[in-house]
OpenMM code with the backbone's topology and positions (N, CA, C; nanometers):
from openmm import Vec3, app, unit

residues = "MET SER LYS ARG ASN ARG LYS GLN ASP ARG TYR SER HIS ASN THR LEU GLY ALA LEU ILE SER THR MET VAL PHE LEU GLY MET ALA VAL TRP LEU PHE LEU GLU ALA LEU SER LEU ALA GLU LEU ALA PRO PRO LEU GLN VAL GLY GLY LEU PHE PHE SER SER PHE LEU CYS PHE LEU GLY ALA LEU ARG LEU VAL ILE ALA LYS ALA TRP TYR GLN HIS ARG ASN GLY GLY ASP ARG".split()
positions = [
    Vec3(-8.8940, -1.2806, -6.1576),
    Vec3(-8.7993, -1.3784, -6.2266),
    Vec3(-8.7072, -1.4046, -6.1848),
    Vec3(-8.6456, -1.5183, -6.1377),
    Vec3(-8.5464, -1.5591, -5.9648),
    Vec3(-8.4243, -1.5188, -6.0790),
    Vec3(-8.3280, -1.5000, -5.9696),
    Vec3(-8.1743, -1.5228, -6.0495),
    Vec3(-8.1446, -1.6151, -6.0542),
    Vec3(-8.1834, -1.7353, -6.0939),
    Vec3(-8.1242, -1.9085, -6.1476),
    Vec3(-8.2359, -1.8568, -6.2878),
    Vec3(-8.2811, -1.8352, -6.2340),
    Vec3(-8.3497, -1.8154, -6.4145),
    Vec3(-8.2819, -1.7342, -6.4756),
    Vec3(-8.2969, -1.6358, -6.4757),
    Vec3(-8.2024, -1.4998, -6.5323),
    Vec3(-8.0391, -1.5516, -6.5856),
    Vec3(-8.0127, -1.6279, -6.5486),
    Vec3(-7.8659, -1.6725, -6.5341),
    Vec3(-7.8718, -1.7627, -6.6606),
    Vec3(-8.0217, -1.8142, -6.7044),
    Vec3(-8.0051, -1.9538, -6.7220),
    Vec3(-8.0747, -1.8766, -6.8764),
    Vec3(-8.1147, -1.7722, -6.8302),
    Vec3(-8.1648, -1.6987, -7.0199),
    Vec3(-8.0755, -1.6232, -7.0638),
    Vec3(-8.0180, -1.5679, -6.9650),
    Vec3(-7.8453, -1.5107, -7.0306),
    Vec3(-7.7797, -1.6316, -7.0975),
    Vec3(-7.7514, -1.7286, -7.1270),
    Vec3(-7.6851, -1.7884, -7.1634),
    Vec3(-7.7868, -1.9792, -7.2885),
    Vec3(-7.9392, -1.8637, -7.2846),
    Vec3(-8.0214, -1.9583, -7.3666),
    Vec3(-8.0669, -1.8590, -7.4904),
    Vec3(-8.0285, -1.9156, -7.6092),
    Vec3(-8.0309, -1.7538, -7.7027),
    Vec3(-8.1058, -1.8665, -7.8190),
    Vec3(-8.2228, -1.9334, -7.7578),
    Vec3(-8.2957, -1.9828, -7.8553),
    Vec3(-8.4715, -1.8803, -7.8747),
    Vec3(-8.4212, -1.7988, -7.9359),
    Vec3(-8.5225, -1.6954, -8.0165),
    Vec3(-8.5266, -1.6406, -8.1248),
    Vec3(-8.6452, -1.6077, -8.1516),
    Vec3(-8.6271, -1.5910, -8.3013),
    Vec3(-8.5840, -1.4679, -8.3201),
    Vec3(-8.5242, -1.4134, -8.2805),
    Vec3(-8.4256, -1.2980, -8.3080),
    Vec3(-8.2473, -1.3135, -8.3202),
    Vec3(-8.2423, -1.4844, -8.2550),
    Vec3(-8.1059, -1.5180, -8.2783),
    Vec3(-8.1074, -1.5744, -8.3866),
    Vec3(-8.2365, -1.6329, -8.4337),
    Vec3(-8.2289, -1.7583, -8.5230),
    Vec3(-8.2488, -1.6543, -8.6851),
    Vec3(-8.3113, -1.5301, -8.6642),
    Vec3(-8.3136, -1.4648, -8.7704),
    Vec3(-8.1378, -1.3735, -8.8389),
    Vec3(-8.1497, -1.3215, -8.7150),
    Vec3(-8.0088, -1.2718, -8.7328),
    Vec3(-7.9024, -1.4025, -8.7970),
    Vec3(-7.9062, -1.5119, -8.6974),
    Vec3(-7.8237, -1.5999, -8.7840),
    Vec3(-7.8766, -1.6566, -8.9254),
    Vec3(-8.0052, -1.6536, -8.9571),
    Vec3(-7.9654, -1.6808, -9.1146),
    Vec3(-7.9075, -1.5396, -9.1905),
    Vec3(-7.9431, -1.4381, -9.1692),
    Vec3(-7.9509, -1.3195, -9.1761),
    Vec3(-7.7514, -1.3082, -9.2296),
    Vec3(-7.6954, -1.3900, -9.1212),
    Vec3(-7.5151, -1.3730, -9.1001),
    Vec3(-7.4911, -1.4913, -9.2092),
    Vec3(-7.5498, -1.5821, -9.2038),
    Vec3(-7.4840, -1.7553, -9.2995),
    Vec3(-7.5554, -1.6577, -9.4811),
    Vec3(-7.6440, -1.6178, -9.4870),
    Vec3(-7.6824, -1.6036, -9.5976),
    Vec3(-7.6731, -1.4831, -9.6700),
    Vec3(-7.5132, -1.3349, -9.6171),
    Vec3(-7.3985, -1.2610, -9.6621),
    Vec3(-7.3133, -1.3491, -9.7194),
    Vec3(-7.2933, -1.4123, -9.5792),
    Vec3(-7.2049, -1.4973, -9.6224),
    Vec3(-7.1256, -1.5962, -9.8114),
    Vec3(-7.2510, -1.6464, -9.7620),
    Vec3(-7.2501, -1.6903, -9.9242),
    Vec3(-7.2603, -1.6197, -9.9772),
    Vec3(-7.3282, -1.4856, -10.0036),
    Vec3(-7.3730, -1.4646, -10.1509),
    Vec3(-7.2277, -1.3878, -10.1365),
    Vec3(-7.1956, -1.3613, -10.0931),
    Vec3(-7.0498, -1.2659, -10.0356),
    Vec3(-6.9081, -1.3419, -10.0432),
    Vec3(-6.9464, -1.4699, -10.0472),
    Vec3(-6.8214, -1.5781, -10.1130),
    Vec3(-6.8627, -1.5763, -10.2526),
    Vec3(-7.0022, -1.5960, -10.2948),
    Vec3(-7.0546, -1.6398, -10.4308),
    Vec3(-6.9825, -1.4891, -10.5191),
    Vec3(-6.9982, -1.3827, -10.4761),
    Vec3(-7.0095, -1.2650, -10.5306),
    Vec3(-6.8064, -1.2838, -10.5747),
    Vec3(-6.7208, -1.3087, -10.4210),
    Vec3(-6.6152, -1.3425, -10.4730),
    Vec3(-6.5127, -1.4081, -10.5294),
    Vec3(-6.6207, -1.5291, -10.5994),
    Vec3(-6.6124, -1.5694, -10.7127),
    Vec3(-6.6158, -1.5343, -10.8164),
    Vec3(-6.7042, -1.4888, -10.8156),
    Vec3(-6.7634, -1.4626, -10.9601),
    Vec3(-6.6746, -1.3106, -11.0331),
    Vec3(-6.6657, -1.2508, -10.8671),
    Vec3(-6.5218, -1.1309, -10.9752),
    Vec3(-6.3212, -1.1768, -10.9365),
    Vec3(-6.3430, -1.2907, -10.9378),
    Vec3(-6.2182, -1.3134, -10.8789),
    Vec3(-6.1609, -1.2476, -11.0642),
    Vec3(-6.1729, -1.3325, -11.1591),
    Vec3(-6.0458, -1.2966, -11.3153),
    Vec3(-6.0832, -1.1388, -11.3180),
    Vec3(-6.2177, -1.1322, -11.2295),
    Vec3(-6.2179, -0.9016, -11.3053),
    Vec3(-6.1769, -0.8152, -11.2634),
    Vec3(-6.1842, -0.8363, -11.1622),
    Vec3(-6.1828, -0.7212, -11.0068),
    Vec3(-6.0676, -0.7598, -10.9543),
    Vec3(-5.9786, -0.5916, -10.9083),
    Vec3(-5.8565, -0.5996, -10.8300),
    Vec3(-5.8477, -0.7561, -10.7291),
    Vec3(-5.7524, -0.8242, -10.6948),
    Vec3(-5.7049, -0.8543, -10.6095),
    Vec3(-5.7025, -0.8153, -10.4669),
    Vec3(-5.7214, -0.7272, -10.4334),
    Vec3(-5.7404, -0.6472, -10.2989),
    Vec3(-5.9117, -0.6844, -10.2749),
    Vec3(-6.0077, -0.6216, -10.3558),
    Vec3(-6.1194, -0.6294, -10.3843),
    Vec3(-6.1727, -0.7662, -10.3569),
    Vec3(-6.1590, -0.8341, -10.4265),
    Vec3(-6.1857, -1.0186, -10.4095),
    Vec3(-6.1182, -1.0578, -10.2673),
    Vec3(-5.9729, -1.0371, -10.2443),
    Vec3(-5.9590, -1.0767, -10.1112),
    Vec3(-6.0729, -1.0394, -10.0308),
    Vec3(-6.0925, -0.8969, -10.0245),
    Vec3(-6.2177, -0.8575, -9.9167),
    Vec3(-6.2995, -0.8746, -9.8845),
    Vec3(-6.2849, -0.9438, -10.0352),
    Vec3(-6.5044, -1.0042, -10.0586),
    Vec3(-6.4755, -1.2323, -9.9726),
    Vec3(-6.4103, -1.1940, -9.9881),
    Vec3(-6.3230, -1.3432, -9.9062),
    Vec3(-6.3417, -1.3611, -9.7037),
    Vec3(-6.2850, -1.2273, -9.7068),
    Vec3(-6.2517, -1.2010, -9.5620),
    Vec3(-6.4042, -1.1904, -9.5174),
    Vec3(-6.4815, -1.0923, -9.6257),
    Vec3(-6.5981, -1.0668, -9.5837),
    Vec3(-6.6653, -1.1681, -9.5313),
    Vec3(-6.6756, -1.2650, -9.6265),
    Vec3(-6.7667, -1.3555, -9.6493),
    Vec3(-6.7709, -1.4841, -9.5139),
    Vec3(-6.5745, -1.4780, -9.4835),
    Vec3(-6.5503, -1.5943, -9.3493),
    Vec3(-6.5339, -1.5010, -9.2624),
    Vec3(-6.5733, -1.3773, -9.2250),
    Vec3(-6.6414, -1.2958, -9.1348),
    Vec3(-6.7589, -1.2932, -9.0611),
    Vec3(-6.8333, -1.2918, -9.1794),
    Vec3(-7.0702, -1.3249, -9.1534),
    Vec3(-7.0541, -1.4839, -9.1088),
    Vec3(-6.9414, -1.5472, -9.1758),
    Vec3(-6.9258, -1.6900, -9.1132),
    Vec3(-6.9259, -1.7247, -8.9870),
    Vec3(-6.8446, -1.6649, -8.9615),
    Vec3(-6.8068, -1.6461, -8.7832),
    Vec3(-6.9321, -1.5752, -8.7018),
    Vec3(-6.9446, -1.4684, -8.7909),
    Vec3(-7.1758, -1.4404, -8.7164),
    Vec3(-7.1611, -1.5004, -8.6995),
    Vec3(-7.2397, -1.5943, -8.8090),
    Vec3(-7.3507, -1.6811, -8.7932),
    Vec3(-7.3108, -1.7737, -8.6562),
    Vec3(-7.2058, -1.8519, -8.6165),
    Vec3(-7.1425, -1.9288, -8.5439),
    Vec3(-7.1288, -1.8807, -8.4295),
    Vec3(-7.1601, -1.7661, -8.4162),
    Vec3(-7.1425, -1.6753, -8.2885),
    Vec3(-7.1430, -1.7204, -8.1324),
    Vec3(-7.2593, -1.7901, -8.1993),
    Vec3(-7.3778, -1.8156, -8.0553),
    Vec3(-7.2488, -1.9670, -8.0674),
    Vec3(-7.2632, -2.0584, -8.1330),
    Vec3(-7.1728, -2.1987, -8.0897),
    Vec3(-7.0334, -2.1759, -8.0260),
    Vec3(-6.9350, -2.0930, -8.1048),
    Vec3(-6.8249, -2.0227, -8.0665),
    Vec3(-6.8666, -1.9101, -7.8523),
    Vec3(-6.9563, -1.8633, -7.8619),
    Vec3(-6.9437, -1.8262, -7.7313),
    Vec3(-6.9795, -1.9428, -7.6164),
    Vec3(-7.0798, -2.0435, -7.6919),
    Vec3(-7.0728, -2.1648, -7.5768),
    Vec3(-6.9338, -2.2216, -7.5282),
    Vec3(-6.9235, -2.2140, -7.7000),
    Vec3(-6.7428, -2.3177, -7.6440),
    Vec3(-6.6406, -2.2528, -7.5398),
    Vec3(-6.6186, -2.0778, -7.6151),
    Vec3(-6.5293, -2.0656, -7.4875),
    Vec3(-6.5844, -2.1154, -7.3575),
    Vec3(-6.7133, -2.0144, -7.3003),
    Vec3(-6.7892, -2.0352, -7.2405),
    Vec3(-6.7480, -2.1756, -7.1137),
    Vec3(-6.7032, -2.2957, -7.1903),
    Vec3(-6.7525, -2.4355, -7.1182),
    Vec3(-6.5391, -2.4884, -7.1581),
    Vec3(-6.4633, -2.3820, -7.2302),
    Vec3(-6.3682, -2.4202, -7.2065),
    Vec3(-6.3451, -2.2924, -7.0728),
    Vec3(-6.3849, -2.1877, -7.0788),
    Vec3(-6.2999, -2.0940, -6.9469),
    Vec3(-6.3780, -2.1674, -6.8228),
    Vec3(-6.4764, -2.1701, -6.7978),
    Vec3(-6.5170, -2.3433, -6.7032),
    Vec3(-6.4787, -2.4244, -6.6534),
    Vec3(-6.3665, -2.5068, -6.7488),
    Vec3(-6.3423, -2.5401, -6.6768),
    Vec3(-6.4302, -2.7374, -6.7711),
    Vec3(-6.4971, -2.7128, -6.8927),
    Vec3(-6.5260, -2.8585, -6.9513),
    Vec3(-6.6868, -2.8265, -6.9548),
    Vec3(-6.7345, -2.9618, -7.0325),
    Vec3(-6.9216, -2.9444, -7.0265),
    Vec3(-6.9334, -3.0076, -6.8793),
    Vec3(-7.0412, -2.8805, -6.8685),
    Vec3(-7.0815, -2.8386, -6.7116),
    Vec3(-7.2320, -2.8677, -6.7298),
] * unit.nanometer
topology = app.Topology()
chain = topology.addChain("A")
for resn in residues:
    res = topology.addResidue(resn, chain)
    for name in ("N", "CA", "C"):
        topology.addAtom(name, app.Element.getBySymbol(name[0]), res)
């Protein structure tokens, strides 16, 4: 594999593993959010806040490839 192909592969995340981990992050974000909503009246506020925060972090994990691409484009001066 040439250097050019390796560089392109480095930023290409269209693999089955990336899709599976993205779906798991998204599924966990939804589940944690719904769990926090269901416990909002019953559990201590710190526990509910922790569930909402964990849900938000899982959602960011699901968007990690989009965030990385945007960050890479920002660092390299726009869309190339």
